[in-house]
Backbone atoms as SQL, in Angstrom:
CREATE TABLE atoms (id INTEGER PRIMARY KEY, chain TEXT, resi INTEGER, resn TEXT, atom TEXT, x REAL, y REAL, z REAL);
INSERT INTO atoms VALUES
  (1, 'A', 1, 'MET', 'N', -57.969, 9.178, -3.548),
  (2, 'A', 1, 'MET', 'CA', -58.454, 8.123, -4.391),
  (3, 'A', 1, 'MET', 'C', -58.575, 6.872, -3.534),
  (4, 'A', 2, 'ALA', 'N', -59.710, 6.211, -3.576),
  (5, 'A', 2, 'ALA', 'CA', -59.942, 4.989, -2.816),
  (6, 'A', 2, 'ALA', 'C', -59.335, 3.798, -3.543),
  (7, 'A', 3, 'VAL', 'N', -58.845, 2.868, -2.762),
  (8, 'A', 3, 'VAL', 'CA', -58.276, 1.652, -3.327),
  (9, 'A', 3, 'VAL', 'C', -59.344, 0.582, -3.319),
  (10, 'A', 4, 'SER', 'N', -59.589, 0.009, -4.451),
  (11, 'A', 4, 'SER', 'CA', -60.591, -1.031, -4.589),
  (12, 'A', 4, 'SER', 'C', -60.137, -2.302, -3.897),
  (13, 'A', 5, 'SER', 'N', -61.092, -3.039, -3.337),
  (14, 'A', 5, 'SER', 'CA', -60.746, -4.302, -2.693),
  (15, 'A', 5, 'SER', 'C', -60.321, -5.340, -3.726),
  (16, 'A', 6, 'SER', 'N', -60.595, -5.070, -4.995),
  (17, 'A', 6, 'SER', 'CA', -60.187, -6.004, -6.034),
  (18, 'A', 6, 'SER', 'C', -58.831, -5.623, -6.641),
  (19, 'A', 7, 'SER', 'N', -58.119, -4.680, -5.996),
  (20, 'A', 7, 'SER', 'CA', -56.804, -4.286, -6.485),
  (21, 'A', 7, 'SER', 'C', -55.867, -5.477, -6.447),
  (22, 'A', 8, 'PRO', 'N', -54.976, -5.573, -7.437),
  (23, 'A', 8, 'PRO', 'CA', -54.032, -6.696, -7.432),
  (24, 'A', 8, 'PRO', 'C', -53.103, -6.611, -6.226),
  (25, 'A', 9, 'LEU', 'N', -52.623, -7.754, -5.797),
  (26, 'A', 9, 'LEU', 'CA', -51.665, -7.789, -4.701),
  (27, 'A', 9, 'LEU', 'C', -50.367, -7.121, -5.145),
  (28, 'A', 10, 'PRO', 'N', -49.611, -6.562, -4.193),
  (29, 'A', 10, 'PRO', 'CA', -48.347, -5.942, -4.568),
  (30, 'A', 10, 'PRO', 'C', -47.439, -6.951, -5.263),
  (31, 'A', 11, 'LYS', 'N', -46.670, -6.464, -6.211),
  (32, 'A', 11, 'LYS', 'CA', -45.741, -7.307, -6.962),
  (33, 'A', 11, 'LYS', 'C', -44.613, -7.781, -6.050),
  (34, 'A', 12, 'THR', 'N', -44.258, -9.030, -6.202),
  (35, 'A', 12, 'THR', 'CA', -43.068, -9.491, -5.497),
  (36, 'A', 12, 'THR', 'C', -41.855, -9.100, -6.322),
  (37, 'A', 13, 'LEU', 'N', -40.780, -8.825, -5.642),
  (38, 'A', 13, 'LEU', 'CA', -39.571, -8.342, -6.300),
  (39, 'A', 13, 'LEU', 'C', -38.436, -9.341, -6.171),
  (40, 'A', 14, 'LYS', 'N', -37.508, -9.254, -7.086),
  (41, 'A', 14, 'LYS', 'CA', -36.257, -9.998, -6.974),
  (42, 'A', 14, 'LYS', 'C', -35.240, -8.998, -6.435),
  (43, 'A', 15, 'ILE', 'N', -34.805, -9.223, -5.208),
  (44, 'A', 15, 'ILE', 'CA', -33.962, -8.267, -4.500),
  (45, 'A', 15, 'ILE', 'C', -32.582, -8.864, -4.275),
  (46, 'A', 16, 'GLY', 'N', -31.569, -8.135, -4.689),
  (47, 'A', 16, 'GLY', 'CA', -30.184, -8.547, -4.494),
  (48, 'A', 16, 'GLY', 'C', -29.559, -7.790, -3.341),
  (49, 'A', 17, 'ILE', 'N', -28.781, -8.498, -2.537),
  (50, 'A', 17, 'ILE', 'CA', -28.104, -7.877, -1.399),
  (51, 'A', 17, 'ILE', 'C', -26.596, -8.013, -1.594),
  (52, 'A', 18, 'VAL', 'N', -25.910, -6.874, -1.607),
  (53, 'A', 18, 'VAL', 'CA', -24.451, -6.847, -1.670),
  (54, 'A', 18, 'VAL', 'C', -23.962, -6.607, -0.244),
  (55, 'A', 19, 'GLY', 'N', -23.350, -7.628, 0.347),
  (56, 'A', 19, 'GLY', 'CA', -22.908, -7.545, 1.736),
  (57, 'A', 19, 'GLY', 'C', -23.890, -8.300, 2.618),
  (58, 'A', 20, 'PHE', 'N', -23.626, -9.589, 2.838),
  (59, 'A', 20, 'PHE', 'CA', -24.585, -10.439, 3.543),
  (60, 'A', 20, 'PHE', 'C', -24.178, -10.664, 4.998),
  (61, 'A', 21, 'GLY', 'N', -23.692, -9.601, 5.639),
  (62, 'A', 21, 'GLY', 'CA', -23.385, -9.651, 7.064),
  (63, 'A', 21, 'GLY', 'C', -24.679, -9.635, 7.873),
  (64, 'A', 22, 'PRO', 'N', -24.588, -9.365, 9.177),
  (65, 'A', 22, 'PRO', 'CA', -25.774, -9.426, 10.046),
  (66, 'A', 22, 'PRO', 'C', -26.953, -8.585, 9.558),
  (67, 'A', 23, 'PHE', 'N', -26.702, -7.358, 9.097),
  (68, 'A', 23, 'PHE', 'CA', -27.826, -6.525, 8.666),
  (69, 'A', 23, 'PHE', 'C', -28.403, -7.015, 7.340),
  (70, 'A', 24, 'GLY', 'N', -27.548, -7.427, 6.411),
  (71, 'A', 24, 'GLY', 'CA', -28.034, -7.992, 5.154),
  (72, 'A', 24, 'GLY', 'C', -28.871, -9.235, 5.396),
  (73, 'A', 25, 'GLN', 'N', -28.448, -10.071, 6.350),
  (74, 'A', 25, 'GLN', 'CA', -29.204, -11.272, 6.705),
  (75, 'A', 25, 'GLN', 'C', -30.558, -10.917, 7.313),
  (76, 'A', 26, 'PHE', 'N', -30.573, -9.908, 8.182),
  (77, 'A', 26, 'PHE', 'CA', -31.826, -9.448, 8.772),
  (78, 'A', 26, 'PHE', 'C', -32.801, -8.976, 7.684),
  (79, 'A', 27, 'LEU', 'N', -32.289, -8.172, 6.757),
  (80, 'A', 27, 'LEU', 'CA', -33.145, -7.691, 5.669),
  (81, 'A', 27, 'LEU', 'C', -33.660, -8.857, 4.822),
  (82, 'A', 28, 'ALA', 'N', -32.790, -9.812, 4.524),
  (83, 'A', 28, 'ALA', 'CA', -33.190, -10.962, 3.707),
  (84, 'A', 28, 'ALA', 'C', -34.326, -11.728, 4.380),
  (85, 'A', 29, 'LYS', 'N', -34.174, -12.029, 5.655),
  (86, 'A', 29, 'LYS', 'CA', -35.221, -12.777, 6.378),
  (87, 'A', 29, 'LYS', 'C', -36.545, -12.022, 6.365),
  (88, 'A', 30, 'THR', 'N', -36.477, -10.717, 6.531),
  (89, 'A', 30, 'THR', 'CA', -37.694, -9.894, 6.516),
  (90, 'A', 30, 'THR', 'C', -38.342, -9.901, 5.134),
  (91, 'A', 31, 'MET', 'N', -37.552, -9.752, 4.091),
  (92, 'A', 31, 'MET', 'CA', -38.097, -9.683, 2.735),
  (93, 'A', 31, 'MET', 'C', -38.600, -11.041, 2.249),
  (94, 'A', 32, 'ILE', 'N', -37.970, -12.113, 2.702),
  (95, 'A', 32, 'ILE', 'CA', -38.461, -13.454, 2.358),
  (96, 'A', 32, 'ILE', 'C', -39.861, -13.649, 2.932),
  (97, 'A', 33, 'LYS', 'N', -40.068, -13.205, 4.167),
  (98, 'A', 33, 'LYS', 'CA', -41.399, -13.307, 4.797),
  (99, 'A', 33, 'LYS', 'C', -42.446, -12.541, 3.998),
  (100, 'A', 34, 'GLN', 'N', -42.030, -11.505, 3.294),
  (101, 'A', 34, 'GLN', 'CA', -42.949, -10.703, 2.484),
  (102, 'A', 34, 'GLN', 'C', -43.142, -11.296, 1.089),
  (103, 'A', 35, 'GLY', 'N', -42.493, -12.430, 0.815),
  (104, 'A', 35, 'GLY', 'CA', -42.700, -13.120, -0.447),
  (105, 'A', 35, 'GLY', 'C', -41.746, -12.759, -1.565),
  (106, 'A', 36, 'HIS', 'N', -40.723, -11.974, -1.271),
  (107, 'A', 36, 'HIS', 'CA', -39.771, -11.581, -2.306),
  (108, 'A', 36, 'HIS', 'C', -38.735, -12.681, -2.541),
  (109, 'A', 37, 'THR', 'N', -38.138, -12.669, -3.714),
  (110, 'A', 37, 'THR', 'CA', -37.063, -13.588, -4.074),
  (111, 'A', 37, 'THR', 'C', -35.745, -12.864, -3.829),
  (112, 'A', 38, 'LEU', 'N', -34.794, -13.546, -3.172),
  (113, 'A', 38, 'LEU', 'CA', -33.552, -12.900, -2.788),
  (114, 'A', 38, 'LEU', 'C', -32.338, -13.538, -3.444),
  (115, 'A', 39, 'THR', 'N', -31.375, -12.677, -3.785),
  (116, 'A', 39, 'THR', 'CA', -30.039, -13.106, -4.189),
  (117, 'A', 39, 'THR', 'C', -29.067, -12.349, -3.296),
  (118, 'A', 40, 'ALA', 'N', -27.857, -12.879, -3.173),
  (119, 'A', 40, 'ALA', 'CA', -26.872, -12.208, -2.326),
  (120, 'A', 40, 'ALA', 'C', -25.469, -12.460, -2.840),
  (121, 'A', 41, 'THR', 'N', -24.586, -11.545, -2.491),
  (122, 'A', 41, 'THR', 'CA', -23.152, -11.710, -2.713),
  (123, 'A', 41, 'THR', 'C', -22.453, -11.028, -1.562),
  (124, 'A', 42, 'SER', 'N', -21.266, -11.516, -1.247),
  (125, 'A', 42, 'SER', 'CA', -20.526, -10.967, -0.117),
  (126, 'A', 42, 'SER', 'C', -19.069, -11.398, -0.229),
  (127, 'A', 43, 'ARG', 'N', -18.186, -10.695, 0.459),
  (128, 'A', 43, 'ARG', 'CA', -16.771, -11.100, 0.472),
  (129, 'A', 43, 'ARG', 'C', -16.611, -12.460, 1.140),
  (130, 'A', 44, 'SER', 'N', -17.373, -12.696, 2.205),
  (131, 'A', 44, 'SER', 'CA', -17.331, -13.987, 2.910),
  (132, 'A', 44, 'SER', 'C', -18.302, -14.955, 2.256),
  (133, 'A', 45, 'ASP', 'N', -18.046, -16.230, 2.430),
  (134, 'A', 45, 'ASP', 'CA', -18.891, -17.264, 1.832),
  (135, 'A', 45, 'ASP', 'C', -20.086, -17.572, 2.740),
  (136, 'A', 46, 'TYR', 'N', -21.245, -17.109, 2.332),
  (137, 'A', 46, 'TYR', 'CA', -22.486, -17.363, 3.065),
  (138, 'A', 46, 'TYR', 'C', -23.367, -18.362, 2.314),
  (139, 'A', 47, 'SER', 'N', -22.767, -19.180, 1.463),
  (140, 'A', 47, 'SER', 'CA', -23.568, -20.074, 0.623),
  (141, 'A', 47, 'SER', 'C', -24.397, -21.065, 1.442),
  (142, 'A', 48, 'GLN', 'N', -23.858, -21.607, 2.527),
  (143, 'A', 48, 'GLN', 'CA', -24.628, -22.572, 3.327),
  (144, 'A', 48, 'GLN', 'C', -25.805, -21.901, 4.013),
  (145, 'A', 49, 'LEU', 'N', -25.586, -20.736, 4.587),
  (146, 'A', 49, 'LEU', 'CA', -26.679, -19.996, 5.219),
  (147, 'A', 49, 'LEU', 'C', -27.731, -19.631, 4.181),
  (148, 'A', 50, 'CYS', 'N', -27.287, -19.157, 3.034),
  (149, 'A', 50, 'CYS', 'CA', -28.236, -18.783, 1.974),
  (150, 'A', 50, 'CYS', 'C', -29.051, -19.989, 1.520),
  (151, 'A', 51, 'ASP', 'N', -28.419, -21.161, 1.410),
  (152, 'A', 51, 'ASP', 'CA', -29.162, -22.378, 1.056),
  (153, 'A', 51, 'ASP', 'C', -30.277, -22.629, 2.061),
  (154, 'A', 52, 'ARG', 'N', -29.963, -22.487, 3.347),
  (155, 'A', 52, 'ARG', 'CA', -30.983, -22.714, 4.392),
  (156, 'A', 52, 'ARG', 'C', -32.113, -21.697, 4.314),
  (157, 'A', 53, 'LEU', 'N', -31.781, -20.465, 3.917),
  (158, 'A', 53, 'LEU', 'CA', -32.793, -19.406, 3.856),
  (159, 'A', 53, 'LEU', 'C', -33.566, -19.393, 2.541),
  (160, 'A', 54, 'GLY', 'N', -33.052, -20.077, 1.531),
  (161, 'A', 54, 'GLY', 'CA', -33.688, -20.021, 0.213),
  (162, 'A', 54, 'GLY', 'C', -33.239, -18.824, -0.605),
  (163, 'A', 55, 'VAL', 'N', -32.039, -18.335, -0.323),
  (164, 'A', 55, 'VAL', 'CA', -31.453, -17.192, -1.024),
  (165, 'A', 55, 'VAL', 'C', -30.409, -17.726, -1.994),
  (166, 'A', 56, 'SER', 'N', -30.412, -17.241, -3.227),
  (167, 'A', 56, 'SER', 'CA', -29.381, -17.624, -4.199),
  (168, 'A', 56, 'SER', 'C', -28.120, -16.833, -3.902),
  (169, 'A', 57, 'PHE', 'N', -27.025, -17.525, -3.560),
  (170, 'A', 57, 'PHE', 'CA', -25.771, -16.859, -3.225),
  (171, 'A', 57, 'PHE', 'C', -24.805, -16.941, -4.404),
  (172, 'A', 58, 'PHE', 'N', -24.198, -15.804, -4.745),
  (173, 'A', 58, 'PHE', 'CA', -23.247, -15.720, -5.844),
  (174, 'A', 58, 'PHE', 'C', -21.889, -15.302, -5.298),
  (175, 'A', 59, 'ARG', 'N', -20.858, -16.089, -5.561),
  (176, 'A', 59, 'ARG', 'CA', -19.499, -15.723, -5.146),
  (177, 'A', 59, 'ARG', 'C', -18.961, -14.621, -6.050),
  (178, 'A', 60, 'GLY', 'N', -19.348, -14.625, -7.325),
  (179, 'A', 60, 'GLY', 'CA', -18.844, -13.634, -8.265),
  (180, 'A', 60, 'GLY', 'C', -19.832, -12.498, -8.494),
  (181, 'A', 61, 'MET', 'N', -19.300, -11.284, -8.551),
  (182, 'A', 61, 'MET', 'CA', -20.142, -10.113, -8.767),
  (183, 'A', 61, 'MET', 'C', -20.754, -10.111, -10.168),
  (184, 'A', 62, 'ASP', 'N', -20.039, -10.637, -11.179),
  (185, 'A', 62, 'ASP', 'CA', -20.589, -10.686, -12.530),
  (186, 'A', 62, 'ASP', 'C', -21.890, -11.485, -12.546),
  (187, 'A', 63, 'GLU', 'N', -21.845, -12.684, -11.986),
  (188, 'A', 63, 'GLU', 'CA', -23.024, -13.557, -11.982),
  (189, 'A', 63, 'GLU', 'C', -24.153, -12.939, -11.158),
  (190, 'A', 64, 'PHE', 'N', -23.792, -12.283, -10.050),
  (191, 'A', 64, 'PHE', 'CA', -24.800, -11.623, -9.218),
  (192, 'A', 64, 'PHE', 'C', -25.534, -10.549, -10.015),
  (193, 'A', 65, 'LEU', 'N', -24.792, -9.710, -10.734),
  (194, 'A', 65, 'LEU', 'CA', -25.440, -8.639, -11.494),
  (195, 'A', 65, 'LEU', 'C', -26.211, -9.165, -12.704),
  (196, 'A', 66, 'GLU', 'N', -25.849, -10.329, -13.198),
  (197, 'A', 66, 'GLU', 'CA', -26.578, -10.931, -14.310),
  (198, 'A', 66, 'GLU', 'C', -27.869, -11.624, -13.858),
  (199, 'A', 67, 'ALA', 'N', -28.129, -11.656, -12.565),
  (200, 'A', 67, 'ALA', 'CA', -29.279, -12.383, -12.014),
  (201, 'A', 67, 'ALA', 'C', -30.609, -11.652, -12.183),
  (202, 'A', 68, 'GLU', 'N', -30.605, -10.510, -12.844),
  (203, 'A', 68, 'GLU', 'CA', -31.820, -9.755, -13.158),
  (204, 'A', 68, 'GLU', 'C', -32.625, -9.342, -11.925),
  (205, 'A', 69, 'ASN', 'N', -31.925, -8.750, -10.958),
  (206, 'A', 69, 'ASN', 'CA', -32.587, -8.217, -9.765),
  (207, 'A', 69, 'ASN', 'C', -33.372, -6.957, -10.118),
  (208, 'A', 70, 'ASP', 'N', -34.504, -6.780, -9.448),
  (209, 'A', 70, 'ASP', 'CA', -35.268, -5.537, -9.584),
  (210, 'A', 70, 'ASP', 'C', -34.634, -4.438, -8.731),
  (211, 'A', 71, 'VAL', 'N', -34.152, -4.840, -7.564),
  (212, 'A', 71, 'VAL', 'CA', -33.567, -3.914, -6.593),
  (213, 'A', 71, 'VAL', 'C', -32.239, -4.502, -6.136),
  (214, 'A', 72, 'ILE', 'N', -31.235, -3.658, -5.983),
  (215, 'A', 72, 'ILE', 'CA', -29.955, -4.081, -5.428),
  (216, 'A', 72, 'ILE', 'C', -29.679, -3.211, -4.211),
  (217, 'A', 73, 'MET', 'N', -29.599, -3.868, -3.051),
  (218, 'A', 73, 'MET', 'CA', -29.369, -3.174, -1.792),
  (219, 'A', 73, 'MET', 'C', -27.905, -3.350, -1.402),
  (220, 'A', 74, 'ILE', 'N', -27.228, -2.244, -1.195),
  (221, 'A', 74, 'ILE', 'CA', -25.826, -2.284, -0.807),
  (222, 'A', 74, 'ILE', 'C', -25.761, -2.182, 0.712),
  (223, 'A', 75, 'CYS', 'N', -25.343, -3.269, 1.335),
  (224, 'A', 75, 'CYS', 'CA', -25.300, -3.375, 2.801),
  (225, 'A', 75, 'CYS', 'C', -23.863, -3.481, 3.279),
  (226, 'A', 76, 'SER', 'N', -23.050, -2.546, 2.890),
  (227, 'A', 76, 'SER', 'CA', -21.643, -2.543, 3.297),
  (228, 'A', 76, 'SER', 'C', -21.431, -1.455, 4.338),
  (229, 'A', 77, 'SER', 'N', -20.289, -1.505, 4.974),
  (230, 'A', 77, 'SER', 'CA', -19.945, -0.430, 5.909),
  (231, 'A', 77, 'SER', 'C', -19.633, 0.826, 5.112),
  (232, 'A', 78, 'ILE', 'N', -19.748, 1.951, 5.758),
  (233, 'A', 78, 'ILE', 'CA', -19.439, 3.202, 5.079),
  (234, 'A', 78, 'ILE', 'C', -17.965, 3.238, 4.671),
  (235, 'A', 79, 'LEU', 'N', -17.106, 2.557, 5.434),
  (236, 'A', 79, 'LEU', 'CA', -15.678, 2.554, 5.116),
  (237, 'A', 79, 'LEU', 'C', -15.364, 1.814, 3.820),
  (238, 'A', 80, 'SER', 'N', -16.200, 0.843, 3.461),
  (239, 'A', 80, 'SER', 'CA', -15.927, 0.074, 2.239),
  (240, 'A', 80, 'SER', 'C', -16.873, 0.418, 1.097),
  (241, 'A', 81, 'LEU', 'N', -17.757, 1.384, 1.295),
  (242, 'A', 81, 'LEU', 'CA', -18.760, 1.708, 0.279),
  (243, 'A', 81, 'LEU', 'C', -18.144, 2.053, -1.073),
  (244, 'A', 82, 'THR', 'N', -17.169, 2.952, -1.102),
  (245, 'A', 82, 'THR', 'CA', -16.580, 3.360, -2.378),
  (246, 'A', 82, 'THR', 'C', -15.973, 2.161, -3.089),
  (247, 'A', 83, 'GLU', 'N', -15.224, 1.351, -2.366),
  (248, 'A', 83, 'GLU', 'CA', -14.594, 0.170, -2.955),
  (249, 'A', 83, 'GLU', 'C', -15.651, -0.794, -3.508),
  (250, 'A', 84, 'VAL', 'N', -16.719, -1.002, -2.759),
  (251, 'A', 84, 'VAL', 'CA', -17.779, -1.927, -3.189),
  (252, 'A', 84, 'VAL', 'C', -18.470, -1.408, -4.440),
  (253, 'A', 85, 'VAL', 'N', -18.867, -0.156, -4.438),
  (254, 'A', 85, 'VAL', 'CA', -19.601, 0.405, -5.581),
  (255, 'A', 85, 'VAL', 'C', -18.704, 0.498, -6.813),
  (256, 'A', 86, 'MET', 'N', -17.448, 0.895, -6.625),
  (257, 'A', 86, 'MET', 'CA', -16.535, 0.994, -7.767),
  (258, 'A', 86, 'MET', 'C', -16.251, -0.383, -8.380),
  (259, 'A', 87, 'ALA', 'N', -16.344, -1.439, -7.589),
  (260, 'A', 87, 'ALA', 'CA', -16.065, -2.788, -8.079),
  (261, 'A', 87, 'ALA', 'C', -17.260, -3.432, -8.786),
  (262, 'A', 88, 'LEU', 'N', -18.413, -2.772, -8.783),
  (263, 'A', 88, 'LEU', 'CA', -19.588, -3.336, -9.439),
  (264, 'A', 88, 'LEU', 'C', -19.398, -3.303, -10.965),
  (265, 'A', 89, 'PRO', 'N', -19.375, -4.448, -11.625),
  (266, 'A', 89, 'PRO', 'CA', -19.257, -4.460, -13.087),
  (267, 'A', 89, 'PRO', 'C', -20.631, -4.167, -13.710),
  (268, 'A', 90, 'LEU', 'N', -21.018, -2.900, -13.687),
  (269, 'A', 90, 'LEU', 'CA', -22.381, -2.507, -14.068),
  (270, 'A', 90, 'LEU', 'C', -22.739, -2.889, -15.499),
  (271, 'A', 91, 'ARG', 'N', -21.761, -3.072, -16.347),
  (272, 'A', 91, 'ARG', 'CA', -22.038, -3.497, -17.729),
  (273, 'A', 91, 'ARG', 'C', -22.693, -4.875, -17.758),
  (274, 'A', 92, 'ARG', 'N', -22.599, -5.630, -16.665),
  (275, 'A', 92, 'ARG', 'CA', -23.161, -6.978, -16.602),
  (276, 'A', 92, 'ARG', 'C', -24.650, -6.982, -16.273),
  (277, 'A', 93, 'LEU', 'N', -25.205, -5.817, -15.916),
  (278, 'A', 93, 'LEU', 'CA', -26.643, -5.751, -15.647),
  (279, 'A', 93, 'LEU', 'C', -27.411, -6.114, -16.903),
  (280, 'A', 94, 'LYS', 'N', -28.374, -7.012, -16.772),
  (281, 'A', 94, 'LYS', 'CA', -29.198, -7.429, -17.912),
  (282, 'A', 94, 'LYS', 'C', -30.312, -6.425, -18.188),
  (283, 'A', 95, 'ARG', 'N', -30.688, -5.678, -17.138),
  (284, 'A', 95, 'ARG', 'CA', -31.752, -4.674, -17.263),
  (285, 'A', 95, 'ARG', 'C', -31.589, -3.663, -16.141),
  (286, 'A', 96, 'PRO', 'N', -32.277, -2.536, -16.222),
  (287, 'A', 96, 'PRO', 'CA', -32.137, -1.530, -15.159),
  (288, 'A', 96, 'PRO', 'C', -32.576, -2.088, -13.807),
  (289, 'A', 97, 'ALA', 'N', -31.927, -1.613, -12.754),
  (290, 'A', 97, 'ALA', 'CA', -32.266, -2.007, -11.392),
  (291, 'A', 97, 'ALA', 'C', -32.217, -0.771, -10.509),
  (292, 'A', 98, 'LEU', 'N', -33.021, -0.782, -9.469),
  (293, 'A', 98, 'LEU', 'CA', -32.989, 0.278, -8.471),
  (294, 'A', 98, 'LEU', 'C', -31.885, -0.056, -7.480),
  (295, 'A', 99, 'PHE', 'N', -30.952, 0.874, -7.269),
  (296, 'A', 99, 'PHE', 'CA', -29.875, 0.691, -6.295),
  (297, 'A', 99, 'PHE', 'C', -30.226, 1.473, -5.040),
  (298, 'A', 100, 'ALA', 'N', -30.031, 0.848, -3.878),
  (299, 'A', 100, 'ALA', 'CA', -30.288, 1.510, -2.603),
  (300, 'A', 100, 'ALA', 'C', -29.158, 1.178, -1.644),
  (301, 'A', 101, 'ASP', 'N', -28.646, 2.191, -0.972),
  (302, 'A', 101, 'ASP', 'CA', -27.656, 1.925, 0.066),
  (303, 'A', 101, 'ASP', 'C', -28.396, 1.826, 1.397),
  (304, 'A', 102, 'ILE', 'N', -27.899, 0.964, 2.244),
  (305, 'A', 102, 'ILE', 'CA', -28.551, 0.743, 3.532),
  (306, 'A', 102, 'ILE', 'C', -27.552, 1.142, 4.616),
  (307, 'A', 103, 'LEU', 'N', -27.351, 2.427, 4.772),
  (308, 'A', 103, 'LEU', 'CA', -26.442, 2.968, 5.770),
  (309, 'A', 103, 'LEU', 'C', -27.155, 4.053, 6.553),
  (310, 'A', 104, 'SER', 'N', -26.636, 4.371, 7.708),
  (311, 'A', 104, 'SER', 'CA', -27.262, 5.422, 8.513),
  (312, 'A', 104, 'SER', 'C', -26.834, 6.817, 8.070),
  (313, 'A', 105, 'VAL', 'N', -25.699, 6.923, 7.406),
  (314, 'A', 105, 'VAL', 'CA', -25.211, 8.206, 6.922),
  (315, 'A', 105, 'VAL', 'C', -25.529, 8.276, 5.435),
  (316, 'A', 106, 'LYS', 'N', -26.215, 9.313, 4.992),
  (317, 'A', 106, 'LYS', 'CA', -26.728, 9.308, 3.619),
  (318, 'A', 106, 'LYS', 'C', -25.971, 10.196, 2.636),
  (319, 'A', 107, 'GLU', 'N', -25.363, 11.260, 3.047),
  (320, 'A', 107, 'GLU', 'CA', -24.752, 12.190, 2.093),
  (321, 'A', 107, 'GLU', 'C', -23.582, 11.557, 1.335),
  (322, 'A', 108, 'TYR', 'N', -22.675, 10.911, 2.030),
  (323, 'A', 108, 'TYR', 'CA', -21.530, 10.293, 1.379),
  (324, 'A', 108, 'TYR', 'C', -21.955, 9.184, 0.412),
  (325, 'A', 109, 'PRO', 'N', -22.801, 8.228, 0.835),
  (326, 'A', 109, 'PRO', 'CA', -23.237, 7.196, -0.118),
  (327, 'A', 109, 'PRO', 'C', -23.955, 7.784, -1.329),
  (328, 'A', 110, 'ARG', 'N', -24.722, 8.821, -1.130),
  (329, 'A', 110, 'ARG', 'CA', -25.424, 9.470, -2.246),
  (330, 'A', 110, 'ARG', 'C', -24.420, 9.975, -3.278),
  (331, 'A', 111, 'GLU', 'N', -23.356, 10.635, -2.808),
  (332, 'A', 111, 'GLU', 'CA', -22.340, 11.159, -3.727),
  (333, 'A', 111, 'GLU', 'C', -21.654, 10.037, -4.499),
  (334, 'A', 112, 'VAL', 'N', -21.302, 8.961, -3.803),
  (335, 'A', 112, 'VAL', 'CA', -20.617, 7.844, -4.458),
  (336, 'A', 112, 'VAL', 'C', -21.535, 7.184, -5.480),
  (337, 'A', 113, 'LEU', 'N', -22.778, 6.903, -5.088),
  (338, 'A', 113, 'LEU', 'CA', -23.711, 6.242, -6.001),
  (339, 'A', 113, 'LEU', 'C', -23.977, 7.099, -7.235),
  (340, 'A', 114, 'LEU', 'N', -24.220, 8.374, -7.032),
  (341, 'A', 114, 'LEU', 'CA', -24.475, 9.243, -8.183),
  (342, 'A', 114, 'LEU', 'C', -23.276, 9.303, -9.109),
  (343, 'A', 115, 'LYS', 'N', -22.082, 9.425, -8.548),
  (344, 'A', 115, 'LYS', 'CA', -20.880, 9.513, -9.364),
  (345, 'A', 115, 'LYS', 'C', -20.686, 8.249, -10.200),
  (346, 'A', 116, 'VAL', 'N', -20.738, 7.104, -9.566),
  (347, 'A', 116, 'VAL', 'CA', -20.461, 5.849, -10.261),
  (348, 'A', 116, 'VAL', 'C', -21.601, 5.463, -11.196),
  (349, 'A', 117, 'LEU', 'N', -22.832, 5.535, -10.713),
  (350, 'A', 117, 'LEU', 'CA', -23.966, 5.080, -11.543),
  (351, 'A', 117, 'LEU', 'C', -24.224, 6.008, -12.708),
  (352, 'A', 118, 'LEU', 'N', -24.079, 7.307, -12.519),
  (353, 'A', 118, 'LEU', 'CA', -24.300, 8.226, -13.638),
  (354, 'A', 118, 'LEU', 'C', -23.208, 8.094, -14.689),
  (355, 'A', 119, 'VAL', 'N', -21.984, 7.910, -14.269),
  (356, 'A', 119, 'VAL', 'CA', -20.893, 7.722, -15.234),
  (357, 'A', 119, 'VAL', 'C', -21.134, 6.440, -16.030),
  (358, 'A', 120, 'SER', 'N', -21.547, 5.379, -15.349),
  (359, 'A', 120, 'SER', 'CA', -21.824, 4.117, -16.043),
  (360, 'A', 120, 'SER', 'C', -22.991, 4.261, -17.014),
  (361, 'A', 121, 'ALA', 'N', -24.043, 4.943, -16.581),
  (362, 'A', 121, 'ALA', 'CA', -25.224, 5.112, -17.436),
  (363, 'A', 121, 'ALA', 'C', -24.867, 5.931, -18.678),
  (364, 'A', 122, 'ARG', 'N', -24.045, 6.922, -18.515),
  (365, 'A', 122, 'ARG', 'CA', -23.637, 7.759, -19.664),
  (366, 'A', 122, 'ARG', 'C', -22.772, 6.973, -20.633),
  (367, 'A', 123, 'SER', 'N', -21.915, 6.098, -20.110),
  (368, 'A', 123, 'SER', 'CA', -21.029, 5.338, -20.999),
  (369, 'A', 123, 'SER', 'C', -21.767, 4.218, -21.713),
  (370, 'A', 124, 'ASP', 'N', -22.899, 3.769, -21.155),
  (371, 'A', 124, 'ASP', 'CA', -23.707, 2.720, -21.794),
  (372, 'A', 124, 'ASP', 'C', -24.571, 3.316, -22.903),
  (373, 'A', 125, 'GLY', 'N', -24.721, 4.616, -22.866),
  (374, 'A', 125, 'GLY', 'CA', -25.340, 5.389, -23.873),
  (375, 'A', 125, 'GLY', 'C', -26.673, 5.216, -24.272);
């Protein structure tokens, strides 16, 4: 199927980053250049850096999840993945969001995400 030259431009997304360390910052800078709106949360306080980048930084996970992100990217180490995902107060989501882990090892994060997100989705009914 050919794409018409009058096709609408791709939609910009509101993307949330959990874990704003070096890789989360790299992703944020790249996505900002593409026109997306970014939010972030992290154990460390990156509020000043986020202000400079134009990223909304949330110290609390509740407020971060209430920010109505389209996509939530988990940029934590594999060692802290379970703790990070289990600590997500998913009931605070205002609407469905796509969750993506940004790790090099995929099987373990897949198991954790499926376990936690499916249990939450079933309990929300």
